[in-house]
N, C-alpha and C positions, 0 to 999 in steps of 0.2 A: 517376520515381525507381524504380530496380530494387529488387525485394523480396529482396535478399540483402545480406550484410554486405560492407563494404570489407575490405581486407587488415588494416587497423588494428583494425577492429571484430571481425574473426575472431580476431585475436590476443587481444583483450580477452575474447572469449567462451571461448577455450581456457583462459586464465588464471583466469577466474572459475569455470569448470567444475571445474578441478583444485582450486582453493582451497576451494570450497564442499563438494565431495565429501570432501575430507580433513578440513578444520577445522570445517565446518558440518554434519557428518553427523547423522542422526537419533539414533543411539545416544549420541553424545557431546554433543549440544546439546539437541534437543527432549526426548528421554526423560530426560536427565540433569536438566534444570531442572524439568521437570514432576514427576518423582518426588520431588524435594526441595521441591516447592511453593514455588518461588522467587517472591518478591514482585514481581520485575521480569519474570520469564518469559523472560529472555534472559541471556546471559553478557556482562559488560562486557569481559572479556579478549578475546573474539572481536570485539567492536565496535572495540577498540583495534587488533586485527590488521587489520580491514577498513580502518581509517584508514591504517595503514602501507602497505597495498596501493593507497591512493589512492581507494578506493571512496567514502568518506564525503563527499568534496568534488567528486564528479564534476560536479554541476550548478552548483557555485559558480564564478563568473567568475575568470579568472586574475588580474585586478586585485585581487581580494579574497583571493587565496591558494589558490584551488581549481584544478581541472584544466580548467574551462571547456568541458566536453564537453556532449553533448546528451541528449535523451530516448531516442534509439536506444541509446546506450551505457548509460544508466541501466536501460533495459529488459533489456539483456543480463545485467546483474548480478541484477536482480529475477527473471528467468526461472530462474537457477541457485539463487537463494534459495528459490523455489517448488519447484523440482525436488527439493531436499534438505530441504524443510520447515524451513529454517534460521531459528530465531527471532532476530530482530534489529529494531532501530528504523530500519532504512534507509528504508523507504517513508515513515514519518511524519517523520523528521528530514531525511534527505538529499534527499527529493523534495518533500514538501508544505511543510515549514517553510522549507527552503532557497529554494523558489520564492517564498514570501511575503517573505522577507528581502531578495530582490533589489529589492523596491519600498521598502525601508526607508532611513532616513538613514544617512550614513556612520558616525555615532555608534552606531547599532544594529548595523550590520554589524561594526564594530570590536569591539563588546562580545560578540557571540554567535557569529560565524562561525569565529573561530580555534578555539574549543572543539569545534565540530562537525568541522572539518577534522582536528583532532588525535585525534578519537575520545574526547575527555574529556567531551563534553556530549551529552545526548539531548534532543530537542525533541518536542513533541506539538502537535496542531492540534485546537482545540475549536470545532466548528461545529454539529453536530446537537443538537437539543433534545427530540426526540420518539423514539418507538420505531423509526422508519424514517428513512431519509436524505431530508430535505426542506429543502435549504439555501435554498430560495426564501423561507422564513419564518424570520426571526430576531427573537426576542422579548427576548433578554437586552439590558439597557439600559446605556448609558454616558452619564452626565450630567456636565456641566461642574462642576468643583470646584476653585476657585482657578486655578492654572496648569495643572491636569491634569484627570483624569476619575475618576469613581467608578462602578465596574462592579457590576451586580447581575443575577443570573439563574442558570439551570441549563443545563449542557451534559452530554449523555449519550454514553456509549460513546466516551470520549476514549482512543484507543489510546496506551498507555504514559504516561497522564496522571500517575500517581503517581511515575513514574521520571524524569519530564522536569525538566530544569533551567529550561526556559522553555516556556510554552504560547502559541501563536498563537491568540488568541480573537477571534471575530467577534461584534461587539455593535452594537446600534442606537443611533445618536446623533441620529437625527431620523426623523419619519414613523411610520407604523403598522407592525405586525408583518409584514404581507404586502407592504410596499412594496419595490420593487426597489432603490431608492436609499436613502440614509441609513444605510449600513453603514460601520463603521470597524473595521479590524483593529488589535489591540494585542499587543505582546510583554509577556507577564505572567511575571515571574520566579517560581520555585517557592516562594520564601519570602514572597510577597506576603501581607500580613495580610488575613484575611477569605476566603481561598480554601481550600476543603476538598475532600477526595477520598473517595469511597466506592468502594473497589477491587472489581472483579469479574473472575473468571476466565472467559474465553470458552470456547466448545466446543472450540476447537483448542489450549487451554491458554495462549494469550496473555493478557496482562493489559490491562484497560481500567479506566476510572473513570467514575462519575457525579460530575461536578465542580460544586460549588456556589460561586457568587461572591456574597458578602455584603458590599456596600459596600467593594469592593477599591479602594484609593486608588492611582492611578498618576499619574506626572508626564507632561507633554506629550511628552517624548522617547520614550515607549512606543508612540506612534502609528506604525503601519506605513503608509506612503503618505500620503494626504490624508484629513482628517476628512470624513465623509459620502461619500467617494469610494472606499470599500473594496470595492464590488461588483465592479469590474473586476479588482482584485487577487485577490479571492476566486475569481472565475471562472477565473483563470489557475492558481491553486492547485488547484482542483478538477479542471481539465482535466489538469494534470500528474499528479495523484494517480490519476485514473481510468485514464489510459494505463499508469501504473506498476502499478496493481492488476491490470489486464488482462494485463500482461506476467508478473506473478507467477503469475496463474491459468494461463497457458500452461505455466509450469514445473510447477505442481501436476499438470496433465493429463499432461505428459510423464513426470513421476516415477511417477505411478500406472500409466501404460501400461508403462513400463520394468519395473516390478515384476510386472505381470500377465504380460507376455511371458516374463519369466524363469521364472515359475511354470508357464506352459504348457509350457515346455521341460523341466521337472523332474518334474511330477506325472504319475503313471501311473494309468490306469484300464482295466480289462479287458485288462491286459497291454500297453497302448500308451501312449505319451505323449499327454496330452490335446491338446497342440498339433498333433497329426496329424489331429484331427477337423476336417473341412471346415467345419462350422457355426461352430466357434470361430475358425477362420482367417478366415472372412468377417467376423465381428464385429470381430476385431482389425484387419483391413484397413480396414473402415469407420471405426473409431475413429481410426486413423492419419490418414486423409484429413481428418476433422473437425478434428483438432488442428492439422494443417498449414494449413488454411483460417483457423482462428482466429489462428494465429501470423502469417500474412500480414496479417490485418486489424490486428493490434497493431503490426506493423512499419510499415504504411502510416500509421497514426494517429501514431506517434512521428515519422516522417519529416515529416508535415505540420505537426506541432507545432514541430519544429525549424526548419521553413521559415516559421513564423509565418503559415501559410495560414488563410484564412477557413473552409476545409473541415475543419480539425482538430477542431472541436467535434463536428461530425456524425460523423466517423470514430471519435472516441474513444468515443462511445456505441455505434456499431456494434461496435467491438472489445469493449467491456465486455459487451454483450449476447451476442455470439457466443461469447466465452470462457466465459461462465457456462454456456451450453448444452454446449459441448464438454467442459469440465472436469467438469460434472455427469455427462455420459455416461461419461467416463473412470473416475470413481470408482465409479459404479454397476456398470459392466461389470467393473471390477476386483474388486469384492466378489463379484459373481455368479460370475465365473470361478474365484475362489478357493474358492467354496463357503461353508459355514457358518463355517469358520475365518477367513474374511475380516474378520469383525467382532470377532474376539478380539484382545486386546492383544499376542498373540505375534507377529502379522504387522503390518507397517507400513501395509498398504493401507487399513486403517480410519482411520489418522491422516490420510491424504490426503483421505478423505471429510470429516473434521471440518474440516480446513483449508479445503477448498473451500467448505463451508457458511458459514464465517465470512467468507471473502474475497468471496463473492458478495454479501453484504449491505453490505460496506464501500463507501461512496461510491455507493450505488445498485445495486439488484438488476437482473436482466435485464428485468423488467417496467417499471421506472422508465426504463431506457435505451431500451427498445423504444418507449416513449411519446415520449421525447425525439427519437428518430430520425424518428418520424412528424411531430412538431411542426416540427422543423428542415427537413423535406422538404416542408412546406406543407400537411400534412393536419390 
């Protein structure tokens, strides 16, 4: 598989780039909602516009009303979201939750997917229960209750949890907390009795929740996939999310570099543009090469995922780990080359550092994925 876009993908990239730069710009979206301390952290009007562009249903099969595209195309949109720091529920809703719902019944799809495709609904995915991403351990319980289930437990850092019309919740229906099997996924509506949210604003101004499930009663139709068979579905959800998060991370790195290079072309020191100094040119060139390597790793991971390859899981962790290093380098170099003003709110480069920090932790940091690469490679 070549590591470049097809003609159709290139057209999508151009469309997404123009749309996000105009409608999803930092001044009109991130700063606007942050400064107003918006409880959602994003604009629903923009989400509706993204639906009109067809973005929200990219990964939804055509039979269910979506565009039926792949993870390469979703990555194209996510890269532009990251490049402009556009706050939106795209990753949580249109990638993670949409992937989970593909394993759901026709009734579940009919209930939830039209709202997503139309941009009327926002979804969240509740997996992690501790301070770090450790999906191998699921302690939240789902016990049989009549014709349905009763959920109890705690989920932490649920992105857009308080804004979501539905949460995909991973709970244990059998076995001990550390067992690989015995996991079931549930579609929990926002008005479910017994579910409460403690909202927190993350370092990048996005909103998440610590979600408590206290004897939440659900009927059997809320099950996504098979009872006790949710680990396979969860693995697919995490795989899609990790590739998507890596694609957004590439966008963050590119956006940070764009602003840094622009600054090098404008700032003067000792009567010369600082971009003329060879030391800074070398650092910028090195950064460019690191970002392109990371971008290639993400594209390969997305292509393998679309091809349903056994190597997709390994490559997803390679991409997530590589992007974390490249994006971290991009934001650090950006702040350094801007000088002290780089961390003031007057310049956007500091916002890229904050977004990178939050995104690195989402679905596993570079150390988690470096360890996974070693394990999957037989070490």
